[in-house]
N, C-alpha and C positions, 0 to 999 in steps of 0.2 A: 673170239680171235678173228681178225680180218684175213680173208684168204686172198692170196695173190696170185697172179697168173704171170707165167714166163713167156708164154706165146699165145697169140691171138690170130686165128686163120680167118681170112675172108674168102669165100668161094664164090666170087662174082659171076664165073662163067660156069658154075655148076659142074665142074669136073670132079671135085672131091665127094660131093654129096648130091644125090639126085633128089633134089626137093620135091619135084612134082610127083614122083613115085611114093616118096615118104608121106607127102600130104594126103594124097589119095589113100594110102594104106591106113593112116590115122583116121581119117573120116569115116571109112567103113568100119574100123574097129569101134569108134564112138556110136555111130549109127547102129551097130548090132548090140553093143553093150546096153544102151539105153532103150532098146526096142523102139526106135523111132518110127519104124514103118507101121506099127500098129497104133502109134500116137497121133498120127496125121502130120 
């Protein structure tokens, strides 16, 4: 079954979603989860 969306939001000025903070947090989680510090 194909899913349809009623609304699509664009946050071009980053007022709804803090992309920089979210990206940094995601990077740190991935870095820790895969122990990249010890893998070079």
